[in-house]
C-alpha positions as CSV (number, residue, x, y, z in Angstrom):
1,M,-14.9,2.2,-25.9
2,S,-13.6,-0.5,-23.5
3,G,-14.8,-3.9,-22.5
4,Q,-14.0,-6.8,-20.1
5,A,-15.5,-10.2,-19.4
6,V,-16.1,-11.1,-15.8
7,R,-16.4,-14.9,-15.3
8,T,-18.1,-16.7,-12.4
9,M,-16.2,-19.1,-10.2
10,R,-17.4,-22.0,-12.2
11,G,-15.9,-20.5,-15.3
12,R,-18.8,-21.4,-17.6
13,D,-20.7,-18.2,-17.8
14,A,-19.3,-14.7,-18.2
15,I,-20.8,-11.2,-17.9
16,Y,-19.3,-8.9,-20.4
17,H,-19.1,-5.3,-19.3
18,L,-18.8,-2.7,-22.0
19,L,-18.3,1.0,-21.7
20,V,-19.3,3.1,-24.7
21,K,-19.0,6.8,-25.4
22,D,-20.6,9.3,-27.7
23,D,-21.0,13.1,-27.7
24,T,-23.4,13.0,-24.8
25,G,-21.2,11.0,-22.4
26,L,-20.5,7.5,-21.2
27,L,-22.9,4.6,-21.0
28,P,-22.1,1.2,-19.3
29,C,-23.6,-1.9,-21.0
30,K,-23.8,-5.4,-19.5
31,F,-24.1,-8.6,-21.6
32,F,-25.0,-11.8,-19.7
33,H,-23.5,-14.9,-21.3
34,G,-21.4,-12.4,-23.2
35,G,-18.0,-14.1,-23.2
36,Y,-18.1,-14.5,-26.9
37,L,-17.7,-10.7,-27.2
38,E,-14.3,-10.8,-25.6
39,G,-11.7,-9.9,-28.2
40,R,-14.2,-9.0,-30.9
41,L,-14.7,-5.4,-29.8
42,K,-11.8,-3.0,-30.1
43,P,-11.3,0.5,-28.6
44,G,-12.4,3.2,-31.0
45,Q,-14.6,0.9,-33.0
46,L,-18.0,2.3,-34.1
47,L,-21.0,0.5,-32.7
48,V,-24.7,0.8,-32.8
49,L,-26.6,-0.3,-29.7
50,H,-30.3,-0.9,-29.5
51,G,-32.0,-1.6,-26.2
52,K,-33.6,-0.1,-23.1
53,V,-31.7,2.3,-20.9
54,E,-32.4,1.5,-17.3
55,I,-31.2,2.7,-13.8
56,D,-28.5,0.6,-12.4
57,K,-30.0,-1.1,-9.4
58,L,-26.6,-1.4,-7.6
59,R,-25.7,2.2,-8.5
60,P,-29.0,4.3,-8.6
61,A,-27.1,7.4,-9.9
62,R,-26.0,5.5,-13.1
63,L,-27.8,4.5,-16.2
64,E,-27.0,1.2,-18.1
65,M,-28.2,-1.0,-20.9
66,I,-28.8,-4.7,-20.3
67,N,-28.1,-7.1,-23.2
68,P,-28.6,-4.5,-26.0
69,Q,-28.6,-5.5,-29.6
70,I,-25.2,-4.6,-31.0
71,E,-24.0,-3.9,-34.6
72,T,-20.6,-3.0,-35.7
73,L,-20.2,-0.3,-38.4
74,G,-17.7,0.0,-41.1
75,S,-16.2,3.2,-42.4
76,E,-19.6,4.1,-44.0
77,E,-22.9,4.2,-42.3
78,S,-24.5,2.5,-45.3
79,D,-23.0,-0.7,-44.1
80,S,-25.6,-1.0,-41.4
81,T,-28.8,-3.1,-41.8
82,E,-30.5,-1.5,-38.8
83,V,-29.4,2.2,-38.6
84,G,-31.1,5.0,-40.6
85,R,-33.6,2.7,-42.2
86,I,-36.9,0.8,-41.7
87,V,-35.8,-2.6,-40.3
88,P,-37.6,-5.8,-41.6
89,I,-38.5,-8.4,-39.0
90,Y,-38.2,-12.0,-40.2
91,E,-39.6,-15.0,-38.5
92,A,-36.8,-17.1,-37.1
93,I,-35.9,-20.4,-38.9
94,G,-34.7,-22.7,-36.2
95,T,-31.6,-21.2,-34.7
96,F,-31.3,-18.7,-37.6
97,G,-32.8,-15.6,-36.1
98,S,-34.3,-12.5,-37.6
99,R,-31.1,-10.6,-37.3
100,A,-29.1,-13.2,-39.2
101,I,-31.7,-13.5,-41.8
102,R,-31.8,-9.7,-42.2
103,R,-28.0,-9.6,-42.8
104,A,-28.3,-12.5,-45.3
105,M,-31.1,-10.8,-47.2
106,H,-29.3,-7.4,-47.2
107,A,-26.3,-9.1,-48.9
108,A,-28.6,-11.0,-51.3
109,V,-30.5,-8.0,-52.6
110,Q,-27.2,-6.3,-53.4
111,L,-26.5,-9.2,-55.9
112,I,-29.7,-8.7,-57.9
113,D,-28.8,-8.1,-61.5
114,P,-29.4,-4.5,-62.5
115,Q,-30.6,-5.8,-65.9
116,L,-33.1,-8.2,-64.3
117,P,-35.8,-9.0,-66.9
118,D,-39.2,-7.6,-66.0
119,L,-42.3,-9.7,-66.6
120,L,-44.6,-6.7,-66.7
121,P,-44.4,-4.4,-69.7
122,Q,-43.3,-0.8,-69.1
123,S,-46.7,0.6,-70.2
124,L,-48.5,-1.4,-67.5
125,R,-46.1,-0.5,-64.8
126,A,-46.4,3.2,-65.7
127,R,-50.2,3.0,-65.6
128,L,-50.2,1.3,-62.2
129,A,-47.3,3.3,-60.8
130,Y,-45.3,0.1,-60.1
131,P,-41.6,0.0,-59.7
132,S,-39.4,-2.4,-61.7
133,R,-39.0,-5.9,-60.5
134,R,-35.5,-5.3,-59.2
135,E,-36.6,-2.2,-57.2
136,A,-39.7,-4.1,-55.9
137,L,-37.5,-6.9,-54.6
138,I,-35.1,-4.6,-52.9
139,H,-37.7,-2.2,-51.4
140,T,-39.9,-5.0,-50.1
141,H,-37.1,-6.2,-47.9
142,F,-35.4,-2.8,-47.2
143,P,-37.9,0.0,-47.8
144,A,-36.8,3.6,-48.1
145,P,-36.8,5.6,-44.8
146,E,-39.7,7.8,-46.0
147,E,-42.0,4.8,-46.7
148,S,-45.2,4.5,-44.6
149,L,-45.0,1.9,-41.9
150,D,-48.8,1.4,-42.1
151,A,-48.6,0.7,-45.8
152,L,-45.8,-1.7,-45.3
153,N,-47.5,-3.6,-42.5
154,T,-50.7,-3.9,-44.6
155,F,-48.8,-4.9,-47.8
156,R,-49.9,-1.7,-49.5
157,S,-46.5,-0.2,-50.5
158,P,-45.9,0.1,-54.3
159,A,-43.1,-2.5,-54.1
160,Q,-45.3,-5.0,-52.3
161,Q,-48.4,-4.3,-54.5
162,R,-46.3,-4.9,-57.6
163,L,-45.1,-8.3,-56.4
164,I,-48.6,-9.3,-55.3
165,F,-50.0,-8.2,-58.7
166,E,-47.3,-10.2,-60.5
167,E,-48.1,-13.3,-58.5
168,F,-51.8,-13.1,-59.3
169,F,-51.0,-12.3,-62.9
170,L,-48.9,-15.4,-63.3
171,Y,-51.5,-17.5,-61.4
172,Q,-54.3,-16.3,-63.8
173,L,-52.0,-16.9,-66.8
174,S,-51.4,-20.5,-65.7
175,L,-55.1,-21.0,-65.4
176,A,-55.7,-19.6,-68.8
177,L,-53.0,-21.9,-70.3
178,D,-54.5,-24.8,-68.5
179,R,-58.0,-24.0,-69.8
180,K,-56.6,-23.6,-73.3
181,A,-55.0,-27.1,-73.0
182,T,-58.2,-28.5,-71.6
183,R,-60.2,-27.2,-74.5
184,K,-57.9,-29.1,-76.9
185,E,-58.9,-32.4,-75.3
186,N,-61.6,-34.5,-76.7
187,A,-64.7,-35.4,-74.8
188,I,-67.9,-37.1,-75.7
189,A,-70.6,-34.7,-76.9
190,F,-73.7,-35.9,-75.2
191,R,-77.1,-35.6,-76.8
192,V,-79.3,-33.8,-74.3
193,R,-82.1,-32.4,-76.4
194,E,-83.7,-35.6,-77.5
195,D,-87.1,-36.5,-76.1
196,R,-85.9,-39.8,-74.5
197,V,-83.3,-37.9,-72.4
198,R,-85.8,-35.3,-71.3
199,E,-88.2,-38.0,-70.3
200,A,-85.6,-39.9,-68.4
201,L,-84.7,-36.7,-66.4
202,K,-88.4,-36.1,-65.5
203,R,-88.9,-39.8,-64.6
204,I,-86.3,-39.8,-61.8
205,L,-87.2,-36.5,-60.2
206,P,-88.8,-37.1,-56.8
207,F,-90.0,-33.5,-56.6
208,K,-90.5,-30.4,-58.7
209,P,-87.1,-28.8,-59.2
210,T,-86.6,-25.2,-58.1
211,A,-85.9,-22.4,-60.6
212,A,-82.2,-22.3,-59.5
213,Q,-81.9,-26.1,-60.0
214,K,-83.4,-25.8,-63.5
215,R,-81.0,-22.9,-64.4
216,V,-77.9,-24.8,-63.1
217,L,-78.9,-28.0,-64.9
218,A,-79.4,-26.0,-68.1
219,E,-75.9,-24.6,-67.8
220,I,-74.4,-28.1,-67.2
221,A,-76.4,-29.6,-70.1
222,A,-75.1,-26.9,-72.4
223,D,-71.5,-27.9,-71.5
224,L,-72.2,-31.6,-71.9
225,E,-73.3,-31.0,-75.5
226,K,-69.8,-29.7,-76.4
227,P,-66.9,-31.9,-77.6
228,A,-64.6,-30.3,-75.1
229,P,-64.6,-31.6,-71.5
230,M,-66.8,-29.7,-69.0
231,N,-65.0,-28.5,-65.9
232,R,-67.6,-27.0,-63.7
233,L,-68.0,-26.2,-60.0
234,L,-71.4,-26.4,-58.3
235,Q,-71.5,-24.5,-55.0
236,G,-74.5,-24.6,-52.8
237,D,-75.5,-24.7,-49.1
238,V,-76.3,-28.0,-47.4
239,G,-79.8,-29.1,-48.6
240,S,-79.8,-26.9,-51.7
241,G,-80.1,-29.9,-54.0
242,K,-76.5,-30.3,-55.4
243,T,-76.8,-34.1,-55.3
244,I,-80.0,-34.3,-57.4
245,V,-78.4,-32.0,-60.0
246,A,-75.4,-34.2,-60.1
247,L,-77.6,-37.3,-60.5
248,Q,-79.5,-35.7,-63.4
249,A,-76.1,-35.0,-65.1
250,A,-75.2,-38.6,-64.5
251,V,-78.5,-39.8,-66.2
252,I,-77.6,-37.7,-69.2
253,A,-74.3,-39.6,-69.4
254,I,-76.0,-43.0,-68.9
255,E,-78.6,-42.2,-71.6
256,N,-75.6,-41.5,-74.0
257,S,-74.2,-45.1,-73.3
258,C,-71.6,-43.8,-70.9
259,Q,-70.8,-44.6,-67.3
260,A,-70.9,-42.0,-64.5
261,A,-68.9,-41.9,-61.3
262,L,-69.4,-40.0,-58.0
263,M,-66.5,-39.9,-55.6
264,A,-67.0,-38.9,-52.0
265,P,-64.3,-38.3,-49.3
266,T,-65.6,-40.7,-46.7
267,E,-67.2,-44.1,-46.7
268,I,-70.2,-42.9,-44.7
269,L,-70.9,-40.1,-47.2
270,A,-70.4,-42.5,-50.1
271,V,-72.9,-45.0,-48.6
272,Q,-75.4,-42.1,-48.0
273,H,-75.1,-41.0,-51.7
274,F,-75.5,-44.6,-52.8
275,L,-78.6,-45.2,-50.9
276,S,-80.1,-41.9,-52.1
277,A,-79.0,-42.5,-55.7
278,R,-80.4,-46.1,-55.7
279,R,-83.8,-44.9,-54.5
280,I,-83.9,-41.9,-56.9
281,L,-82.7,-43.8,-60.0
282,A,-85.0,-46.8,-59.4
283,P,-87.9,-45.5,-61.5
284,G,-85.5,-45.2,-64.5
285,G,-84.1,-48.7,-64.1
286,Y,-80.5,-47.5,-63.8
287,R,-78.0,-49.6,-61.9
288,A,-75.9,-47.9,-59.2
289,E,-72.9,-49.6,-57.6
290,L,-71.1,-48.9,-54.4
291,L,-67.3,-49.3,-54.3
292,I,-65.6,-48.7,-51.0
293,S,-62.7,-50.5,-49.2
294,G,-65.2,-51.9,-46.6
295,L,-66.6,-54.4,-49.1
296,K,-65.7,-58.0,-48.7
297,G,-63.3,-59.7,-51.2
298,A,-65.9,-61.6,-53.2
299,E,-68.4,-58.8,-53.3
300,K,-65.8,-56.3,-54.3
301,S,-64.6,-58.5,-57.1
302,A,-68.1,-58.8,-58.4
303,V,-68.5,-55.0,-58.4
304,L,-65.2,-54.5,-60.2
305,E,-66.4,-57.0,-62.9
306,R,-69.7,-55.1,-63.4
307,I,-67.8,-51.9,-63.7
308,R,-65.4,-53.4,-66.2
309,S,-68.2,-54.9,-68.3
310,G,-70.3,-51.7,-68.3
311,E,-73.2,-53.3,-66.4
312,A,-72.7,-50.8,-63.6
313,Q,-74.0,-47.4,-64.9
314,L,-73.4,-45.2,-61.9
315,I,-70.5,-46.0,-59.6
316,I,-70.4,-44.3,-56.2
317,G,-67.3,-44.7,-54.0
318,T,-64.4,-43.2,-52.1
319,H,-60.7,-43.3,-53.0
320,A,-61.3,-46.9,-54.0
321,L,-62.5,-45.6,-57.3
322,I,-58.9,-44.5,-58.2
323,E,-57.2,-47.9,-57.4
324,D,-55.3,-49.5,-60.2
325,N,-57.6,-52.5,-60.4
326,V,-60.7,-50.3,-61.2
327,E,-61.3,-50.3,-64.9
328,F,-64.3,-48.5,-66.5
329,A,-65.9,-49.6,-69.6
330,R,-66.7,-46.1,-70.9
331,L,-66.5,-43.4,-68.2
332,G,-68.0,-40.1,-69.5
333,F,-69.0,-38.1,-66.5
334,V,-67.4,-37.6,-63.1
335,A,-68.8,-35.9,-60.0
336,I,-66.6,-35.2,-57.0
337,D,-68.3,-34.3,-53.7
338,E,-66.4,-32.1,-51.2
339,Q,-63.7,-31.8,-53.8
340,H,-61.3,-29.7,-51.6
341,R,-60.8,-32.8,-49.5
342,F,-59.1,-34.7,-52.3
343,G,-55.7,-34.1,-53.6
344,V,-55.0,-32.8,-57.1
345,L,-53.3,-36.0,-58.2
346,Q,-56.2,-38.1,-56.7
347,R,-58.7,-36.3,-58.8
348,K,-56.5,-36.5,-61.9
349,R,-56.2,-40.3,-61.5
350,L,-59.9,-40.7,-61.7
351,M,-60.0,-38.5,-64.8
352,D,-57.1,-40.5,-66.4
353,K,-59.2,-43.6,-66.2
354,A,-61.6,-42.1,-68.7
355,A,-58.8,-40.6,-70.7
356,S,-57.3,-44.1,-71.2
357,H,-60.3,-44.8,-73.6
358,G,-59.3,-41.9,-75.8
359,H,-61.6,-39.1,-74.3
360,A,-61.6,-36.9,-71.3
361,P,-64.6,-37.0,-68.9
362,H,-67.0,-34.2,-68.1
363,V,-66.3,-33.1,-64.6
364,L,-68.6,-31.6,-62.0
365,V,-67.3,-30.8,-58.5
366,L,-69.6,-30.2,-55.6
367,T,-68.9,-28.1,-52.6
368,A,-70.7,-26.2,-49.8
369,T,-67.6,-24.1,-49.2
370,P,-67.9,-20.5,-50.6
371,I,-66.2,-20.0,-53.9
372,R,-64.3,-17.0,-52.6
373,A,-62.5,-19.2,-50.1
374,L,-61.9,-21.9,-52.6
375,F,-60.2,-19.5,-55.0
376,R,-57.4,-19.2,-52.5
377,S,-56.5,-22.8,-53.0
378,P,-54.4,-23.7,-56.0
379,S,-55.8,-27.2,-55.9
380,T,-59.2,-25.8,-57.1
381,A,-57.8,-23.8,-59.9
382,T,-59.5,-25.5,-62.8
383,S,-62.9,-25.6,-61.2
384,T,-63.1,-22.0,-60.0
385,S,-61.5,-20.2,-62.8
386,P,-64.0,-18.2,-64.9
387,S,-67.5,-17.3,-63.9
388,S,-68.9,-19.3,-66.8
389,T,-67.6,-22.6,-65.2
390,S,-69.2,-22.1,-61.7
391,C,-72.7,-22.0,-60.6
392,H,-74.5,-21.5,-57.3
393,L,-77.6,-23.0,-55.7
394,P,-79.3,-20.9,-53.0
395,A,-80.8,-22.9,-50.1
396,P,-84.1,-21.3,-48.8
397,L,-84.7,-22.3,-45.3
398,S,-87.5,-24.9,-45.1
399,K,-89.9,-25.2,-42.2
400,R,-88.3,-28.5,-41.0
401,A,-84.8,-27.0,-41.2
402,R,-85.8,-23.8,-39.4
403,P,-83.4,-23.0,-36.5
404,P,-84.7,-23.7,-32.9
405,S,-86.5,-20.7,-31.4
406,N,-84.1,-20.6,-28.4
407,I,-81.2,-19.5,-30.6
408,S,-80.2,-15.9,-29.9
409,L,-78.4,-14.4,-32.9
410,A,-78.2,-11.0,-31.3
411,S,-76.1,-12.3,-28.4
412,G,-73.9,-14.3,-30.6
413,N,-74.8,-17.6,-29.0
414,F,-76.0,-19.9,-31.7
415,S,-75.1,-23.3,-33.3
416,A,-75.3,-24.7,-36.8
417,V,-77.9,-27.3,-37.5
418,R,-77.6,-29.5,-40.7
419,Y,-80.7,-31.3,-41.8
420,R,-80.8,-34.3,-44.2
421,P,-84.4,-35.6,-44.4
422,D,-83.4,-39.0,-45.9
423,I,-80.4,-39.8,-43.7
424,K,-80.2,-40.5,-40.0
425,A,-77.1,-39.7,-38.0
426,T,-74.9,-42.7,-37.4
427,S,-71.6,-43.2,-35.7
428,S,-70.5,-46.0,-38.0
429,I,-71.0,-47.2,-41.5
430,P,-74.3,-49.1,-42.0
431,S,-74.1,-52.8,-42.7
432,L,-72.6,-53.3,-46.2
433,K,-74.2,-56.6,-46.7
434,N,-76.3,-56.7,-49.9
435,L,-75.9,-52.9,-50.4
436,N,-75.2,-53.5,-54.1
437,S,-78.0,-56.0,-54.6
438,N,-81.2,-54.9,-56.2
């Protein structure tokens, strides 16, 4: 092996010419901007080159390699991170390229303690044919040569499957511990089987509920009777009746001398919920309040005072509900619409306002996003955990919500149409003047 750097007249750039030899013959290599190689490669040194062999355009009878990847070998071939093995490809981190990361990872996995504790018991690993934790970490980064590339690229190798299983196992364990801690909290056990509560629910219904709505409300009512806080997710398509179910649960709380709160992610949605709730709850004589940042100072102060005194029975708002100056008299039920648009700490702050009175609130979160997709988000852990804390409302297509006849599903050309019979589309928040007045 021999090499030489040829510099341009400006002296800045250099082309490094390298001549390597193996049992088959000689091969010239050319490295543009390769001045850094000068003095690093010595005659007789073992190298591994990876690149494309091309015909030299200036000498058609000669083959050459342009800018090949180069790796120096020690006395043993096992020193290589790229030869005789399946090579992992890492995404570059800034100027730290895949090759540098690969070398760093190769050095790191060699330092893993042979006695590394394993979280999974031996009996479970034997039943599932999983390797130990140490072997899984090593073989995930540097698989054995006989490992299937298809299995590796689809995360189906035994080492990868073991780490995936461990991650989900710990995730489910954290949910179980969280549920256990939640059950130890105290909540107000609502009386839901009394005649006055049943009559109150019937009084506010503007229509005959569907069988699915009755079933879901029965499941929610069963949770509200318990002294442990409810933590339930209600998933249903747009127009399936999630809001009316939430309002019925709020009425149960109000009939038990508690306040209810409904938090929405935007002011427009909060106003829409408020207008609907005020109309639906009017036959029962319940007072709904709107709390958003768009209220004027005097009106907002009056709303805060009614919330503090307990005069406000159902409070609908946005993030304004979790501000420090909002004090509830006796918050017992919380509904959160489009809950995935709120942060974990934001939802917790609303629940803490009830906990400050010595009890945790019953929580119902509403979403139109499929539960399977929500499960992937850690922020929805407590609301999507076991099947007993989630319920679904199907949405049969009504005549007024039927898609236009010119939509062609077969060709793939279609658009989604959302129908809200009591809400007109608007580009701005409706006038807030006198919204909270009766």
